[in-house]
C-alpha atoms as one frame of an Amber mdcrd trajectory, in Angstrom:
protein
 119.055 111.968 141.843 122.318 110.305 141.369 123.049 109.813 137.684 123.119
 106.416 137.927 119.418 106.303 139.017 118.605 108.252 136.245 120.520 106.583
 133.726 119.522 102.990 134.796 115.911 102.573 133.010 117.827 104.122 129.608
 120.616 101.388 129.798 117.830  98.779 130.217 116.142 100.230 127.092 119.462
 100.484 125.340 119.840  96.887 126.102 116.480  95.254 124.996 116.916  97.529
 121.675 120.573  95.509 121.410 118.796  92.424 122.353 116.213  92.583 119.887
 118.506  93.401 116.984 121.217  90.547 117.841 118.059  87.680 118.296 116.757
  89.154 114.828 120.290  89.109 113.392 120.680  85.703 114.807 117.532  84.386
 113.420 117.458  86.299 110.152 114.220  87.547 110.771 111.592  87.426 113.745
 109.124  88.852 110.899 107.402  89.533 107.686 109.763  92.571 106.279 106.773
  94.733 106.729 106.213  93.644 110.967 110.361  94.166 110.708 110.659  97.532
 109.510 107.466  98.754 111.883 108.776  97.217 114.984 112.243  98.832 114.349
 110.558 102.350 113.364 109.130 101.297 116.977 112.559 100.578 119.086 113.577
 103.948 117.686 111.657 106.621 117.605 109.749 107.253 121.067 113.305 105.794
 122.569 114.688 108.896 121.031 112.492 111.389 122.333 112.556 109.334 125.583
 116.639 109.560 125.626 116.433 113.488 124.799 114.093 113.823 127.448 117.222
 112.663 129.902 119.894 113.999 128.119 118.427 117.614 128.700 117.217 116.601
 132.261 120.520 115.165 133.995 122.810 118.608 133.111 119.575 120.861 133.953
 119.393 119.596 137.321 115.602 118.032 136.587 115.869 114.542 136.904 113.267
 113.990 140.144 111.369 111.184 141.357 108.717 111.570 138.931 111.319 111.343
 135.805 112.331 108.388 137.552 109.636 106.918 137.753 107.724 107.222 134.383
 111.172 106.475 132.804 110.228 102.576 134.741 106.620 103.137 133.897 107.621
 103.805 129.764 110.323 101.176 129.525 108.398  98.719 131.288 105.372  99.597
 128.157 108.975  99.214 125.550 109.162  95.386 127.197 105.765  94.631 126.321
 105.703  95.863 123.264 109.023  93.369 122.291 107.471  90.590 124.346 103.952
  90.512 122.660 105.949  91.083 119.013 108.241  88.169 119.487 105.549  86.230
 120.557 102.187  86.660 119.616 102.369  89.319 117.125  99.090  90.322 118.507
  98.862  93.797 116.997  95.922  95.134 118.890  97.823  94.560 122.133 100.720
  96.080 120.799  99.406  98.927 120.020  98.000  99.175 123.157 101.286  98.793
 124.304 102.830 101.338 121.994  99.667 103.707 123.523 100.953 103.690 126.444
 104.200 104.443 126.209 103.213 107.147 123.618 100.788 108.376 126.847 103.741
 108.260 129.212 106.497 109.531 127.033 103.717 112.264 126.342 103.318 113.181
 130.164 107.207 112.939 130.824 107.625 115.559 128.179 104.898 118.248 129.314
 105.684 117.811 132.824 109.159 118.786 131.790 107.741 121.240 129.575 106.211
 123.345 132.259 109.439 123.093 134.332 111.549 124.974 132.070 108.925 126.806
 131.345 106.986 128.415 133.909 110.434 127.246 136.778 108.239 124.990 139.145
């Protein structure tokens, strides 16, 4: 896969993060301090693991179709989580979106680890 195809979901996720930060700064606050802190952690913890995976996969030439497709699924879960946060802020729905993102990212890391360790 080309670097552009692999990095496009990364750029979209970075854009989402900056958009959320700008909206939050512009409004002064999207929600209570506790909810803002929770969302800030959600937008930094999982994406950090995603960024590390892509940063490792690119130079190792491991960014295959599965990684790219799962990257997009992960980005969609991040958008869903953010969308729920800025609209209804339904904690149950937001938690389900986060869980979906965690599972997708976990599957990506397992796939990558097996490829590295077993040279699949």
